[in-house]
C-alpha positions in Angstrom: 3.3 7.3 -13.7 7.0 5.1 -13.3 4.9 2.0 -13.6 3.0 2.9 -17.2 6.9 2.9 -18.8 7.8 0.4 -17.9 4.8 -1.3 -19.3 5.1 0.7 -22.7 9.3 -0.8 -22.7 8.2 -4.0 -22.1 5.7 -4.0 -25.1 8.3 -1.8 -27.0 11.1 -4.6 -26.4 8.5 -7.7 -26.7 7.2 -6.3 -29.7 11.3 -6.3 -31.1 11.9 -9.7 -30.0 9.2 -11.2 -32.0 9.9 -9.1 -35.0 13.8 -10.3 -34.7 13.0 -13.7 -34.0 10.1 -13.8 -37.1 13.1 -12.6 -39.6 15.6 -14.9 -38.5 13.3 -17.3 -38.9 11.8 -16.6 -42.8 15.9 -16.1 -43.1 16.7 -19.8 -42.7 14.1 -21.1 -45.4 15.7 -17.9 -47.9 18.7 -19.1 -46.9 19.1 -22.4 -45.7 22.9 -23.0 -44.2 23.4 -19.7 -44.2 21.3 -18.3 -41.7 20.4 -21.0 -38.7 18.1 -21.2 -36.5 21.0 -20.3 -33.8 21.3 -17.0 -35.4 17.2 -16.6 -33.9 17.9 -18.5 -30.4 21.1 -15.2 -30.5 19.1 -12.3 -30.8 16.7 -13.6 -27.9 19.5 -14.5 -25.8 20.3 -10.6 -26.1 17.0 -9.1 -25.4 15.5 -11.4 -22.9 17.5 -9.9 -20.1 16.0 -6.6 -20.9 12.4 -8.0 -20.9 13.3 -10.2 -17.5 14.6 -7.1 -16.1 11.6 -4.9 -17.1 9.0 -7.6 -16.2 10.6 -7.0 -13.0 10.5 -3.6 -12.2 6.8 -3.5 -13.0 6.5 -6.2 -10.2 7.6 -4.2 -8.1 6.1 -1.3 -8.6 2.7 -2.7 -8.6 3.4 -4.5 -5.4 4.6 -0.8 -4.1 0.7 0.2 -5.2 -0.9 -2.8 -3.7 1.1 -1.4 -0.1 0.3 1.8 -0.2 -3.2 1.7 -1.7 -3.6 -1.5 1.3 -1.7 1.1 3.8 -4.2 4.7 2.2 -7.7 3.0 3.5 -5.8 1.7 6.6 -5.5 5.2 7.2 -8.4 6.8 6.3 -11.1 4.6 8.3 -9.3 5.1 11.4 -8.3 2.6 11.4 -6.0 0.8 14.7 -2.8 2.1 15.2 -0.4 -0.4 15.8 -2.2 -2.2 12.8 -1.2 -0.3 10.7 2.8 0.8 11.5 2.7 -3.3 11.9 1.6 -3.7 8.5 4.1 -0.9 6.7 7.0 -2.6 9.4 7.0 -5.3 7.5 7.8 -2.9 4.2 10.6 -1.2 5.9 13.8 -2.5 3.8 12.1 -1.3 0.8 13.2 2.2 -1.5 10.2 3.4 -1.8 9.7 7.1 -0.8 6.0 6.5 -0.8 6.1 3.9 1.7 8.6 5.4 3.8 7.1 8.1 4.6 3.6 6.3 5.4 6.2 4.3 7.8 7.6 7.4 9.2 3.8 8.5 9.7 2.6 5.3 11.1 5.4 5.0 13.9 4.6 8.7 15.2 1.3 8.9 15.2 1.3 5.1 17.0 4.1 7.5 19.7 1.8 10.3 19.6 -1.6 9.7 19.3 -2.3 5.7 21.0 -3.2 5.4 25.0 -1.2 3.5 26.8 2.7 3.5 25.0 5.1 3.3 27.5 7.7 6.0 27.8 11.1 3.6 26.1 8.7 2.3 23.3 7.1 6.3 22.6 10.5 7.3 22.2 12.0 4.9 20.0 9.5 5.6 17.8 9.6 8.7 17.1 13.4 8.3 16.3 12.1 5.1 13.9 10.2 7.8 11.6 12.5 10.2 11.8 14.4 7.5 10.2 12.4 6.8 7.7 11.4 10.0 7.0 15.0 10.8 6.4 15.4 8.1 3.7 11.9 9.0 2.1 14.0 12.1 1.1 17.1 10.3 0.2 15.0 8.0 -2.1 12.9 11.3 -4.3 13.9 15.0 -2.9 11.3 15.9 -4.8 8.6 14.2 -2.8 6.2 16.3 -1.4 5.0 14.2 1.6 9.2 13.2 2.7 9.8 17.1 2.9 6.5 17.3 5.6 7.3 14.2 7.6 11.0 14.8 7.5 10.8 18.4 9.2 7.6 17.2 11.7 9.8 14.1 12.6 13.1 16.4 13.1 10.6 19.0 15.4 9.5 15.6 17.4 13.7 14.0 18.1 14.5 18.1 19.1 11.6 17.3 22.4 14.6 14.6 23.1 17.4 16.2 22.1 17.2 19.9 24.4 15.6 23.4 24.0 19.6 24.1 22.3 19.2 21.2 19.5 15.2 22.0 18.9 16.3 25.2 18.1 19.4 25.1 15.9 16.7 22.8 13.8 14.7 25.2 13.0 15.6 27.0 9.7 16.3 23.2 8.2 12.6 22.7 9.4 10.8 25.8 8.1 13.4 25.1 4.7 11.4 21.4 4.5 8.4 22.8 4.9 8.4 25.4 2.8 9.3 23.2 -0.6 6.7 20.2 0.5 4.5 23.9 0.1 6.0 24.4 -2.9 6.0 20.8 -4.3 1.7 21.2 -2.9 0.8 24.0 -1.9 -3.0 22.5 -1.4 -1.8 20.0 1.4 -3.7 21.5 4.5 -0.8 19.4 7.0 2.2 21.4 5.9 0.5 24.8 5.9 -0.7 23.9 9.5 3.0 23.0 9.9 4.1 26.1 8.9 1.8 28.1 11.4 3.0 25.6 14.6 6.3 27.2 13.7 5.4 30.2 13.7 3.9 30.3 16.4 6.2 28.7 18.7 8.6 31.7 18.0 6.1 34.0 18.6 5.5 32.1 21.9 9.1 32.0 22.8 10.0 32.7 26.6 13.0 34.8 26.8 15.2 32.7 27.7 14.7 30.9 24.5 15.7 34.1 22.8 18.4 34.8 24.1 19.9 30.7 23.7 18.5 31.2 19.5 20.5 34.7 19.7 23.6 32.7 20.9 23.2 30.9 17.5 22.1 32.6 15.1 23.0 35.9 15.9 19.4 37.1 14.4 17.6 34.0 15.3 14.2 33.3 13.7 11.5 35.6 14.6 7.8 35.7 13.8 4.3 36.8 15.1 0.9 35.4 15.6 -0.6 37.1 12.8 1.5 35.1 10.7 1.0 31.6 12.4 -2.9 32.4 11.9 -3.0 33.3 8.6 -0.9 30.1 8.0 -3.5 28.3 10.7 -5.8 29.6 7.6 -5.0 28.6 4.8 -5.1 25.4 6.4 -9.0 25.2 6.6 -8.9 26.8 3.3 -7.6 24.0 1.6 -9.3 21.3 4.3 -12.5 22.9 6.5 -12.0 20.9 9.8 -9.9 18.8 9.1 -8.0 18.9 12.7 -8.8 19.5 16.3 -5.6 21.2 17.0 -5.8 23.5 13.6 -8.7 24.9 15.2 -7.6 25.1 18.2 -4.5 26.8 17.5 -6.5 29.0 15.9 -8.1 29.6 19.0 -4.4 30.2 20.9 -3.6 33.3 18.5 -6.7 34.5 18.6 -6.8 35.3 21.8 -2.8 36.0 21.9 -3.5 39.3 19.3 -6.7 40.3 21.8 -9.6 38.8 18.6 -11.9 37.9 21.8 -14.6 37.0 19.3 -12.3 35.1 17.0 -10.8 33.1 19.9 -14.3 31.7 21.2 -15.7 31.4 18.0 -12.9 28.8 16.8 -12.3 27.1 20.5 -16.1 26.6 21.0 -15.2 24.6 17.3 -12.3 22.6 18.8 -14.2 21.9 21.8 -17.3 20.3 19.5 -14.7 18.5 17.0 -15.3 14.5 17.1 -13.2 13.0 19.7 -11.3 10.3 17.6 -8.0 9.5 19.6 -6.3 11.3 22.3 -4.7 14.2 20.5 -9.2 15.2 20.1 -9.6 14.3 23.8 -6.0 16.9 24.7 -7.4 19.6 22.0 -10.9 20.0 22.7 -9.8 19.6 27.3 -7.4 23.1 26.2 -9.7 24.6 24.6 -12.5 24.0 27.4 -10.0 26.0 29.7 -9.7 28.4 27.3 -12.4 29.2 27.2 -14.0 29.3 30.4 -11.1 31.8 31.1 -12.3 34.2 28.3 -15.6 34.4 29.3 -14.5 34.8 32.7 -12.8 37.6 31.6 -16.1 39.4 29.5 
């Protein structure tokens, strides 16, 4: 949309230059000595900076589109995570929110989904992802994905900062996720994250509840029903989109003593195609939980 605007403005000003120049040139013929070629030159000089400015902006947006389409192609085809990260890393100086949140996602994926990443590099990538998502949000506060990845990466950073920081950030994370759903109610990942938020507080140990009480007075609360509803909403938006979403549905229904539904979603998790280490981990956990349920029957 922005590119169309700049191109329209470019065409508008180019038209004005042409008309003004032609008018001046006609007057030089009709009124020699009164209107000179210098007048026409002055008109061109007046408008040229605007032309060059719009050309530069249009070119910049064109380049951003190429970067975004290129990275999306690599991401959607399941390309190498390191290669995708390196590609976007070359454009980390960009002020385009859509490039920055993609870099945040790529850094996070490389940190959490790649095999063989050393702990120091993983931590550095997690913090880099958070900083990139923060810059994306600063660049465009109405970008739903910027809110989503800011919330996700803030949660990841909390894993390194400790329980107190993680709990302190809880309301901020939830608020950004809810803002993301307001801007785009049909994003399955955001709904999944809200489900994870609810599950975390429903499943929180008593000692962590005590810490939350000291921080907030009235700490965040939720339940397994609420978590399962968000996970189901995510499935309605994009069925079978994520192995962990299926696993979490199985875990929620197990907590709610709904064995039949729990077994259904755990079985679906076990048969989910394994693409990365996250899928393998979800599959292994689902297998253990399913054996546990079968042992009870």
